[in-house]
N, C-alpha and C positions, 0 to 999 in steps of 0.2 A: 396450879394443875397442869403437867406437862402434857403438851398437846401431837399431836402429829399437824395440824395448820396454826392458823391465826386462829380463825372461827368455830371449826366443829369442837366438840368435846372430846375428852380422851377418850370415853369409853365409845364412842360413838365410832373410832377408828379403829377398834380389837379386829383385829383378824388372828381366830381362832381356828388351828391347825388339830385336828386328834388322829393321834396312832394307834393302830389295832396292833393286836397282837402278831396273826399273819405281812405285817410292813403294810398295810396298805394304807390309804392317806384319804382323810374325810374333810375338804375345804368348806369350813362354815364361813361366809362375811362376804363383801364385795370377791368380784372378779379379780384384782391386781392381786389376790393370796396367792391365784394357780397360776402353772406357768413354770418357766424357768428358776429353779433356787438360784439365791443372790451370791454376788459373790465371797460372802459371811460364810457357807455353806460347804465354801474350798478348804482343803487340807493349806492351813494358814503359817504351819511351822510354831505356832506358840500354846499353851493351855489358855481356858476360858480365864481361867484369877488373874492373864494376865494382861495389864493394859494396852499389850504390843497386838494380842490377837485383837480386843474391841476396836483399835485406832482402822486395822484393815475390815473388822466385818460390820460396822458402820456404814450406811446408805442411804443415795435419798434419792426418794423414788424419778422414773422416770416417766413423761407424757407427752406427746406428740405435740410435735412445734415446726411449720414446714413442710410437712412430711417428712422429716426425721424426729429419732426416741431422744431426746435432750433430760439432762439429767436438773432436777428443781428443787425449793424447798427447805426445811429442814432437814437433819439428816434422824434415822430410824432402827433401830433394832431389832433384833426378834429373836427371844428367847425362850427355852423349850425349858421345860418342867412338868412333872408328873404324867411325861405323855399327851401334851397340850404347848402349844407355841403358840405364841402372838407376834406381830408385830408391835410394836410402840416406839411413839414419836417423842423423839429428845430434844425438842423444841428449841435447838440450834443449832448456828448458819458454820458450826465451827466444830471440824473434825476432831479435834482434840479433848473437845471441852466435852464432844456427845459420846466419845471414850469411856473417858471418866464418869461418866453420868450410867452409861451402858453396865459400865463395870459393880458399879455401885448396884443396881438395878437388878445384877444377876446373881451380885452376892446375899442379897438380901430375900429375894425368889429361893434360893435355896435353903437358908434358913428358916423361912419363916411361911412358903411356897407364897402362893399367889394370892394368897390376904395380903402381904405387904402395899397390895399398889393401893389397900384400902384404906391402911392403916395412917396414910400421910406422908408417903412416904418419900411420891413425888412433890407433894408441896413444900417439902422440907428438902429435896434439892435444890427448888425454884427461890429458897429463902435463903438458903445463905450466906456466908458473908462474902465468899470469894464465887457468887452467882455468873459466869461465864455470861449468861444473859444479860445481863446489866449492865456489867464492863463492854461490851461488844454495843448494846445498843449507842452507849455512851464516848465508845473511840472516835475519836475526831481525827482529822487532817491536819491540823494544828497539833495532836499531842504524838503523833509517831512522829511528822518531819522534825521535829523537837529531837525525839531520840533521836530520826537517823543523821541530823546535822552534826552530835556529839560523838558520833562511833567511830571511835578509830578505825586507821585500816583506810580515811577517804581525807582527802585534799580540800582543805576548808575553802577554797576555789571553787570545785566539780563539787562539792556536797548544797554550799548554800548555792549557785546557779541552779543546781537540780531544782531546788527548795521553791525556788522563784518562778521556773516557770510551770513548776505543779501546780502553783496557785494560784497564778494564771488560768492555766485548764480549767482547775477546780473553780473557781469566777464564773467562766464562760457557761460551763455544763448547767450548772447548778446557776447559771442565769442571776448570779451576783454583780450589775454595772462596775465597770471600774472606773477611779476618780480622774481627769483629766491629767497629761501630764505636766502643770502647771499651776494642779493644788495644792491646800496649803497640805503640812507635815501630817496636820493633826488628823485630816481625811482619809489623809494615808493607809495614818494606821490604823484608825476604823474600816477603812477597806479589808488590809489583812487579817483583822478579829473576827470579823466579821465571817471571811472566807474559811480558815482556821477552826472555826464551829461547827462550821459544815464537819455532819456524822459519815464516817463511810458508808453505814447502812443507807442514809438518806440519797443517797444514786442508786441506779442501773449501770447495769452494762448497757440498756436498750439505752438509756440518757449519751453516756459515751459515743455511742455509735450514733445516734441524730450529731450529734455537736460535730462529728466527723466529717458525717454524708452533708450538712450544713452548707461545711469550710469547702465541701468538693463541689458542691454548687455553687456557691460562688466565685472560687478562683476558677471554674469553667467558663463563667461568664465574664472573666477580665475582673470583676468585683474586689473588693478586699475583703478579709475572712478573721470575722473577728469583733473585739476591741480596738483592735492593734490597727492602727493606719499605716504601718508599714507593712504588713504580715500579707501583703501579697505573691504569694510562689507557696507552691507545695515543700519547700523546703525549713521553713519556719512555721509550718503545722506539725510537721515529722520532728523535730527539733522539741518539741515541747510533747505529741507520742511517744515517743525515746526516751525523756527525760523521767516521765510518769511511768513507764515499764522498768527504767531503771533506779528508780527509786522504792518500787516493789515489786523486787523481785526476788526469786526461792534464796538468794544466800546473806539478801538483805533483812528477807524474814525471820529466817532461821535465827540471825544473829540479834533480831528482838522480837523473839517470842513472847518474851513476858508479855508484849502489847497484843490483848486478842485482837484478831481480826476476822472478818467476813472470809468464809472459803466459800465460792472462790471474791477474789479480790476486784471488787466490778472496775472495769477499764482495762482488763491487761487483754480484751477481745481482740484492743481498736486494731487494724490495719493502718498500713502507712499510704498515705497516696503515693502516686507513681510522679515520679522526680526525675529533672533531667540529671543523667548522671555526669558528672565534671571528669572526665577521664584527661590520663595524663599525654599529653599530647608530644613529649619530647621537645628536640630543640635546643637539651645539652649538649655540650662535647665533654665530657667527665676530663679526659683527656688532655688538649687545649687549655679549658678551663684552668687547670691545676697547675698543668706550666706557665701559665699567662698569674696565676696566682704566686708563686712562687718568687716570681721577680716583681710584682707591684705590692704584694700584704705583707709577705713573710718577716721584715725586716722591718717597715715602716707599723704595720699592725699584727704584729705577731699574736695579741688575742681574737682576732678575726679571721686569719689563716689558720689558727686551730679550730675553733667554730666551723669553719668549713672542712676541713680533714676530717671532723667529729661528724659530718652531715654525711660527705660523699662518699666517705672509705668506710664508715660505721654505719651509716643511716638512724646516726638517734635523732628522735625529738630537738625542738631548739630548748624549751628547758627542762630532756635528759642531760644537755649539754652545758647549760647556767649551768646546775647544781652537781654538775658529776665530783663524785672523789677522784684522786688519783687511789684508791684504796681501792677501787672498780677494775684497776687493769691487772691483768697478767699477764706479765711480759713472756713469763719460760712457758705461756702455752698461745701467747698472741691475740690475749683477749680481751674484751669488757665485759665485767659483769653487769647488768644493771635490775641493779635492785634498788627496793626500797629502803629510805636513809631516813634518817633523824628532819631529814630536811626536804625531802620530797617524796610524795604519796604519788604509790602507780595512777596511769590512767586509768588499766583495768589490770585486773591478777594477768593475762597472758601478754602484759607489757614486760613482766622479766622475761630477762633472759640473756642468753651468751651471744655478744658479733664478735667474731672472728675476722682479723687484721690481716694485713699483707706486710709481708717482712720490714719493705720502705716504712710502709706507715706506721708502725713498732716501733723502728728504730726511732722514726721522730720522736713518738711520744716520750718516747726511752731518756732521750735527750732532754726534751723540757721538762722530764722531772727530773732527772739531776741538776736541773737549776730552776727550779721549785721555790718559791718564796710561801705558801702556804698549802692550804688542804684541799682547794679545786685547782681544776684542770685550767680554765680561764679564770685570769686572774682578776682583780674586784677590787676596789676599797669600800663597793654596798656589805652590809651584812646581808645574808641570807634571811629574807623573809615571808617566804612564798607559802609554810606548815604556817603561817601563824594571822594573813591578811585574805581578806574573801574580793582583793579586788586583783588585777593580773601585774606582775610583778617578777621582775630579773634583778639578778644578779651584776648580768655585764651587759646592759643594756648597748655600752658602747661600741661593743665588736659586734653585735647585730645590725645595728645603726652601719655602721662601717659598710659590714661586707655587705648588706640590701644596697645601700647605694653601688657600690662596688659590682655585684653581679647585675642590677638594672643596666647599668652603663654597659656592660656586655653582655648584654639582648634578651637576659632573661626579668621581661619586664611584664610580672606579675603581684597580683593582691600578698603574695608570700616567698620571695625570690630564694630566703632559705628555706625552706619546704619542700621546693623545687630540685635539688639536690638527695634530696633524700629521698623525693618519687626516683630518682633518678638512679640511683643505689641500687635498690628493687627492682628498677628494667636491668641491669648488669646480672645481677644475682638472677633472672629467670631466667637472661639471653645464656647462660653460662649453667645452670643447674634447675632449672624450672618450677614450676610456680608454686611449686609446695615449698620446696626450702627460699625464694623468695618469702614468701608468708611470714616461715618462721624466720627469718633475718630482721624484719619489720616488727616484728613481735606484733602480730596480728590477730584479733578472735576467730577471724574465717578468712578462707579464701577468697569470699565473695567479696571483700574489700578490698584484696590486695589487686584483685582481677579488673574493678570496676573501677579504681579508681587512681592506683597505682605507677603501671607497665604498661610500658610503647616497644611494639618490639619495631626492631627496625632494621628487621627478614622481610626482603619483599616478595614473599612466594607468587611465579610465576609460570603461569601452565607451557609446557611445552609441546608444539604440537606440529605432526607435521605439512606444513602449509604449502601445496604444490605452488611452484612456482613461475 
């Protein structure tokens, strides 16, 4: 029998409201029935015979927590018939399945009256083969991650990296000890199998919050956090949280809606730890660097020179440049259209966009296009395999290695010298057109990312005052 909560019987949770002819109402039952009408009573734009109506009409009771009113527990529905209204618990945490149950309940009650509740209708819903509660309880992290990794449109490398981070996070929240790094392959497989068998409903939002707070406390005292001895900074903790939220974001959940999930998914309310912002500090003179590269790289290392122009004049990422096809160029418009191809899955949906080139850069690539020997802008004998593997792979690693050595030799001594050129590109766009155009040219998801990591203003704002001589 469906219940309003796990412990109380269905009939004990009925709330009956009778409507008199004058329109006055007399409430019987707990005080929870009184007060404001739920959102279900608002005009929803659909008839009650529509599933869309009940998707908006079902609701969860609110309770006091920490001085605030929060929703919790299973979904409920309020159904009216024969001048009587009852609140009925639907016994599921999934809004979509709650709506389906509410619709079937409403249809049955309209046909058979309130007697439908006493004829085993609720029990039949619970025992159907498609019972959402059974599926929901049985949904494990392993089942969802398997479907996520196989989803089209996600690069193998990104998907596998997110999968590993989610398993690491779940293992620590669930208290499953991670085997030592040099342990046997069998023990590692056993650990992974155990973590993948954890059900989403086995963990609560509080469990994730406690893990996050424990990490914060450990790091604030200068100790390592979690099972990894190398996790000594907020960035490594935030990497796990970001991957978890990315895997369970709304877009992926909608694409994988065949897999029933709790609503809400536990862990999505975790806040990131405060971390030191790695701001771009400049130090790159783009014009001087390009002039010197024209003398030293253009003839001797043409692919490295092309890579430098793509990063500095177009702001392309290393992987985007490595797998850039000539078909991405529109020489009549003077631009590069960065799009997903059969060899490259975009880093994010916002990574798709158009980058405009200055005439000199466009002429340079048009000349390279006429001398091309293949489909890719960067010439290399290595085949494109990034879309097939789960490790870092580049078609033209020699071009990148040569350029990185040359950039370090010329003053850009950073962990990723080529990426510094992309940051300089963003700073130059910002100086001339502003931060919003810079964010759009860099194809960032938010302006905050651009401001925090990619911009360095060369302007020196100085207050001019009339100081006495």
